[in-house]
C-alpha positions as CSV (number, residue, x, y, z in Angstrom):
1,M,-0.1,0.2,0.0
2,T,0.8,3.5,-1.1
3,T,0.1,6.8,0.8
4,Y,-0.3,9.9,-1.6
5,T,-1.4,13.3,-0.3
6,V,-4.0,14.4,-2.9
7,K,-4.9,18.0,-3.9
8,N,-7.9,17.8,-6.0
9,G,-8.4,21.2,-7.5
10,S,-11.0,19.8,-10.2
11,S,-14.7,20.5,-9.9
12,L,-15.5,16.7,-9.4
13,G,-14.8,14.5,-6.4
14,K,-12.1,11.6,-7.2
15,A,-12.6,8.2,-6.1
16,F,-9.5,5.9,-5.5
17,K,-9.6,2.4,-4.6
18,V,-8.4,1.6,-1.1
19,D,-8.4,-1.1,1.2
20,G,-12.2,-2.0,1.8
21,G,-13.5,0.4,-1.2
22,H,-13.0,3.7,-2.3
23,Q,-12.0,7.1,-0.6
24,V,-13.5,9.9,-2.4
25,V,-11.6,13.4,-2.5
26,A,-14.2,15.9,-2.8
27,A,-13.7,18.7,-5.2
28,G,-11.3,21.5,-3.9
29,E,-10.3,19.5,-0.7
30,T,-7.0,17.9,0.2
31,A,-6.7,14.5,1.6
32,E,-4.3,11.8,2.4
33,V,-5.2,8.6,0.6
34,T,-3.4,4.9,1.3
35,T,-4.2,3.4,-1.8
36,T,-4.5,-0.8,-2.5
37,E,-1.7,-0.7,-5.0
38,A,0.5,2.1,-5.8
39,L,-0.1,4.5,-8.8
40,T,1.4,4.6,-12.0
41,E,3.0,7.5,-13.6
42,E,0.3,7.5,-16.1
43,Q,-2.5,7.7,-13.1
44,I,-0.9,10.2,-11.8
45,D,-0.3,12.2,-14.9
46,A,-4.0,11.3,-15.7
47,Y,-4.7,13.1,-12.7
48,A,-3.1,16.0,-13.1
49,V,-4.8,16.8,-16.3
50,D,-8.3,17.2,-14.1
51,G,-6.3,19.4,-11.9
52,V,-5.5,17.1,-9.4
53,K,-2.2,17.0,-7.5
54,V,-1.2,13.8,-6.7
55,T,1.7,13.4,-4.5
56,A,3.6,10.4,-3.3
57,K,4.3,10.5,1.1
58,K,7.5,9.8,1.9
59,S,7.5,6.9,4.7
60,K,8.7,8.1,7.7
61,D,12.8,5.9,8.1
62,P,11.8,2.7,10.8
63,L,15.1,3.8,12.7
64,D,14.4,7.5,13.2
65,H,12.7,7.1,16.8
66,D,11.9,10.4,17.8
67,D,10.7,12.5,14.7
68,D,13.8,14.2,14.0
69,G,15.1,12.8,11.1
70,K,18.0,11.4,12.4
71,K,18.1,7.6,13.1
72,G,18.1,6.8,16.6
73,G,17.3,8.9,19.3
74,S,16.0,8.7,23.0
75,A,13.0,6.4,22.2
76,A,15.6,3.9,20.4
77,P,15.1,0.2,22.2
78,K,18.7,-0.2,24.0
79,A,20.6,-3.2,23.3
80,D,20.2,-4.1,27.3
81,D,16.1,-3.5,26.9
82,K,16.0,-7.3,25.3
83,K,13.7,-9.4,26.8
84,D,15.3,-12.8,28.4
85,A,14.0,-15.9,26.6
């Protein structure tokens, strides 16, 4: 699954296939949409022709534990935090 930021500048709502059905981004609205499959460049270009800006949201680095853009951090698990087996 891929998450996109969708800014719908068209005069019509645009539907995206998501887990469990569809998500409609209303005309003039901006929303985050997590699609079941990644959109192709052709699909993104087709939305752009209609005035809909679709941008893939950057995924968070799983090693950035305190959201400062760097790996590690105070929230990172310590080596001695391992549980006994």
